[in-house]
C-alpha angles and dihedrals in degrees: 000000000000121000093191115129116250108258092215102056096015089213113075130058117271106234105147124077106228112207091195096055098031095231141067125283134177123272093245094055089044090054100041102035097041112129093348096070103000119062095223116198114236092245095057107129094213091053093051092047092049092058089061100031112024109207117254091238092057092047091051090049091052091049092051091048092051093047090052100043106036098065090051097050098037111122097028115139118239090259092049091048090054090046090049092060093039092057093042091048092051092048090049093049092049090050092049095055090071091220090114126039093237124179134157095276092053090049090049092049091047098052091040092057093044092049091049090051092052092045090054091047090052087063091055095258120122107212129144110221111212121228118243095249139031092244091052090049090053091049090050090055090052093050101043098073089058093050099040102032125234138227092028097314118140121250114267092240145358120280090249092055092046092052092048094050096042093051091052092049088050090056092050095047091047097050104032096091092057094050108029136044119255106082114225091357098048092116095046090049088051091053090050090056094045092051093049110119123222114279122217125224090264091055095254119135111246139194126233092269091055097253119134111263113225095172120105095222111098123223129219120272092192116109118205112216 
């Protein structure tokens, strides 16, 4: 049995041979980063086993995620719920490009400034609230065209819906580090898990009707009771 430290978390012992990475990793990273961060081959034995017997660590993670997110998004309308995941997905994709040094605080500052701008506009006053940091300001400029439309397109939602969704994302980004693991990217890691589509037994990403999903846009894995 190997006593080498897992290269992903750099904390736990690496005891599982990962065919995707070509070296050993720990069981926790195998369970929590599978498919989302590790491109598991369809014939991986751990992947196949997980479809039948989800590891306890992954189940606990899903339970913690649900307990943290559900109270914050409860009461959203169907349109606001869709907008909630659209905005989160866009923030996550922008963070994943690596073009901007995005962490939870930058996300929090970004959505806070945008929400304040829309709240001011709802009172008939046009004023652009500036984000607390340069990086958050840059992220805001990347996000606004999606929210407000461009080249004559209509905004994706009403100002009221945008404010409601942005304020709830602000709460999640602000509190995630104190509730979930992940340090200054606990919220972004959470979004990555929530946007993970279902995975079939062969490792292919699938839609709700069971068809293989070839699109690049992820869907939500969160189920509202």
